[in-house]
C-alpha positions in Angstrom: 31.2 5.1 -41.1 33.1 5.7 -37.8 31.0 8.8 -37.1 27.8 6.9 -37.6 28.9 4.2 -35.1 29.8 6.8 -32.5 26.3 8.4 -32.9 24.7 5.0 -32.6 26.6 4.2 -29.5 25.5 7.5 -27.9 21.9 6.8 -28.7 22.2 3.3 -27.1 23.7 4.8 -23.9 21.0 7.4 -23.6 18.2 4.8 -24.2 19.8 2.5 -21.6 19.7 5.3 -19.1 16.1 6.1 -19.8 15.0 2.5 -19.7 16.8 1.5 -16.5 16.4 4.6 -14.5 19.3 3.4 -12.2 22.1 5.5 -13.5 23.1 8.8 -11.9 22.2 11.8 -13.9 23.6 15.2 -12.9 21.1 17.0 -15.2 23.9 19.4 -16.1 22.4 19.9 -19.5 19.3 21.5 -18.1 19.1 25.2 -17.5 15.9 25.4 -15.6 16.6 25.1 -11.8 13.0 24.4 -11.0 12.9 21.5 -13.5 16.1 20.1 -12.1 14.7 20.3 -8.5 11.4 18.7 -9.5 13.0 15.8 -11.3 15.5 15.2 -8.4 12.7 15.4 -5.9 10.5 12.9 -7.9 13.4 10.5 -8.2 14.1 10.6 -4.5 10.4 10.0 -3.7 10.3 7.0 -6.1 13.4 5.5 -4.5 11.8 5.9 -1.1 8.6 4.3 -2.3 10.6 1.3 -3.6 12.1 1.0 -0.1 8.7 1.4 1.7 7.0 -1.2 -0.5 9.9 -3.6 -0.2 10.0 -3.4 3.6 6.3 -4.1 3.8 6.0 -1.9 6.9 3.1 -2.3 9.3 0.8 0.5 10.2 2.5 0.9 13.6 5.9 0.9 12.0 4.9 3.6 9.5 3.5 5.8 12.3 6.7 5.3 14.3 9.0 6.2 11.4 6.9 9.3 10.7 7.3 10.4 14.3 11.1 9.9 14.2 11.4 11.6 10.8 9.6 14.6 12.2 12.1 14.7 15.1 14.9 14.5 12.6 13.4 17.4 10.7 13.4 19.5 13.9 17.0 18.6 14.5 17.9 19.8 11.0 16.2 23.1 11.6 18.0 23.5 14.9 21.3 22.6 13.3 20.8 25.1 10.5 19.9 27.8 12.9 23.0 27.2 15.0 25.2 26.9 11.9 24.0 30.3 10.7 24.8 31.8 14.1 28.4 30.6 13.8 28.8 31.3 10.1 29.8 34.9 10.6 32.6 33.9 13.0 33.9 31.3 10.6 33.8 33.7 7.6 35.7 36.3 9.6 38.4 33.9 10.6 38.9 32.6 7.1 38.9 36.1 5.6 41.7 37.0 8.0 43.6 33.9 7.0 43.1 34.6 3.3 44.3 38.2 3.7 47.5 37.1 5.5 48.2 34.5 2.8 47.5 37.1 0.0 50.1 39.5 1.6 52.6 36.7 2.0 52.7 37.2 5.8 53.4 34.4 8.2 50.3 33.1 9.8 50.2 34.5 13.3 49.3 32.4 16.4 46.2 34.5 16.8 45.0 33.8 13.3 45.7 30.1 13.7 43.8 30.0 16.9 40.8 31.8 15.5 40.6 29.5 12.5 41.1 26.3 14.6 38.5 27.5 17.1 35.9 28.4 14.4 36.5 25.0 12.7 36.3 23.2 16.0 32.9 24.7 16.8 31.7 23.7 13.4 32.9 20.2 13.8 31.5 19.9 17.3 28.1 21.1 16.0 28.1 18.4 13.3 29.2 15.7 15.7 26.3 16.6 18.1 23.8 16.5 15.2 25.2 13.1 14.0 24.9 11.6 17.4 21.2 12.7 17.8 20.3 11.4 14.3 22.0 8.1 15.1 19.9 7.8 18.3 16.8 8.2 16.2 18.1 5.6 13.7 18.7 3.2 16.6 15.1 3.6 17.7 13.9 2.8 14.2 16.2 -0.2 14.0 14.6 -1.5 17.2 11.2 -1.8 15.6 12.2 -3.5 12.4 12.0 -7.2 12.0 15.0 -9.4 11.0 13.8 -9.7 7.3 13.4 -6.0 7.1 16.9 -5.3 8.4 18.2 -7.9 5.8 16.3 -6.2 3.0 17.5 -2.7 4.1 21.1 -3.9 4.2 20.9 -4.9 0.6 18.7 -2.0 -0.7 20.2 -0.1 -3.6 18.2 3.1 -4.5 16.8 2.8 -8.0 13.9 4.2 -10.0 12.8 0.9 -11.5 13.2 -2.0 -9.0 14.6 -5.3 -10.2 12.2 -7.8 -11.7 10.4 -10.2 -9.4 8.2 -7.9 -7.4 8.7 -5.5 -4.5 11.2 -7.7 -2.6 14.2 -5.4 -2.3 17.8 -6.4 -1.8 17.2 -10.1 -2.6 20.4 -11.8 -3.5 20.6 -13.2 -7.0 19.1 -16.7 -7.1 17.8 -16.6 -3.6 14.1 -16.9 -4.8 15.0 -20.3 -6.3 16.8 -21.4 -3.1 13.8 -20.3 -0.9 11.5 -22.3 -3.1 13.7 -25.4 -2.7 13.6 -25.0 1.1 9.8 -24.6 0.9 9.5 -27.9 -1.0 11.7 -29.6 1.5 9.3 -28.4 4.3 6.4 -30.1 2.4 8.2 -33.4 2.1 6.8 -36.2 4.4 9.0 -36.9 7.4 9.6 -40.6 6.4 10.7 -39.5 2.9 13.0 -36.8 4.2 14.7 -39.2 6.7 15.2 -41.7 3.9 16.7 -39.3 1.4 18.2 -36.5 3.4 21.8 -37.7 3.0 21.4 -37.8 -0.8 19.6 -34.4 -0.8 22.5 -32.8 1.2 25.1 -34.3 -1.1 23.3 -32.9 -4.2 23.0 -29.5 -2.5 26.7 -29.4 -1.8 27.6 -30.3 -5.3 25.2 -27.7 -6.7 26.6 -25.0 -4.4 30.1 -25.8 -5.4 29.3 -25.6 -9.1 27.0 -22.6 -9.3 28.3 -20.0 -6.9 30.8 -17.2 -7.4 34.4 -17.6 -8.4 36.8 -16.9 -5.6 34.7 -19.0 -3.3 36.2 -20.8 -0.4 37.2 -24.5 -1.2 35.3 -26.9 1.0 37.9 -29.6 2.2 35.7 -31.8 4.4 32.6 -32.7 2.4 31.1 -34.8 5.1 31.2 -31.9 7.6 29.7 -29.6 4.9 26.9 -32.1 4.3 26.1 -32.1 8.0 26.1 -28.2 8.0 23.7 -28.1 5.0 21.5 -30.8 6.5 21.3 -28.9 9.8 19.9 -25.8 7.9 17.4 -28.0 6.1 16.2 -29.5 9.4 16.0 -26.0 11.0 13.8 -24.9 8.0 11.5 -28.0 8.5 11.2 -27.4 12.2 9.9 -23.8 11.8 6.3 -22.7 11.7 5.0 -21.2 8.5 5.3 -17.7 10.0 8.8 -18.3 11.2 9.9 -19.7 7.9 8.6 -16.6 6.0 10.5 -14.4 8.3 13.7 -16.4 8.3 14.0 -18.0 4.9 16.3 -15.3 3.5 18.6 -15.8 6.4 18.6 -19.6 5.9 19.5 -19.1 2.2 22.3 -16.7 3.2 23.7 -19.3 5.6 23.6 -22.0 2.9 25.6 -19.8 0.5 27.9 -18.2 3.1 30.8 -20.6 2.7 30.8 -20.4 -1.0 30.8 -16.7 -1.6 33.3 -13.9 -1.1 32.1 -12.1 2.1 30.0 -9.0 1.6 31.4 -5.7 2.8 30.0 -4.5 6.1 26.8 -2.4 5.8 26.0 0.2 8.3 22.3 -0.3 8.7 21.9 2.8 11.0 23.5 5.0 8.3 21.0 3.6 5.8 18.1 4.3 8.2 19.4 7.9 8.7 19.8 8.4 4.9 16.4 6.9 3.8 13.9 6.4 6.7 14.7 9.7 8.3 14.6 11.7 5.1 11.9 14.4 5.4 10.4 13.3 2.1 9.4 10.0 3.6 6.8 11.7 5.9 4.2 12.6 3.3 4.7 9.3 1.5 4.0 7.3 4.6 1.1 9.6 5.5 -0.4 8.9 2.1 0.2 5.2 2.5 -1.6 5.3 5.8 -4.5 7.2 4.3 -4.8 4.7 1.5 -4.8 1.8 4.0 -7.7 3.6 5.9 -9.8 3.6 2.7 -9.5 -0.2 2.3 
């Protein structure tokens, strides 16, 4: 009976992986390198497509990212070429160190210097490359809108995106909160003025009840009501376009005092990792071609 249960558990785990598509899989059980490479490549392309769709990039943004990704590609080629030039020097230094250690000799100052110099050159090469890639990431960051930065910060690469459409990185429950803000915007001014205190009080009570454990305790409820009300009024004062761009930020502000702070996310590192990936170039080119057919 115990053996049957273990087998059933294994089947469940395998099925969960196949259905979610979000778990890491080293493919260590596969012996065909070409297959492993193809699957890994397809997964990466799908992850990038989820990001592209979620960011809802404009035509101009897609073209700009293609240009910068091509520059990043050129930097990688140059980096590889320079690294290959220095590889022989590094190997020689390490082989000399290995021989000294094998013979049990003391490591001479000359060997130490050769190893340190070789490693220093390698480190400097990597630092120069990282600086150039970061400059490209900064340029891309500069053309992204606020809501796109917000989405990118919360993007988690996955094969099957979460339910609810292509909006990536949306905090749990934020759709409901955005809908509530939208309804507040539609409320006639006279009704909002009459009921705003009651609405703010209910909002504070809801936030205290429904958000995460470990949240900060709100001591001054009147002050908190004023803070919540100011966010409601900001939402009502926005144009339709402004609201669409800023609603995620407004929800984040509403929730901010009730949640454990999120760890800092390096947006530029995410841009470098995803939007400067060489695989994004053909994907964006195909997207642009499809747009041209519409």
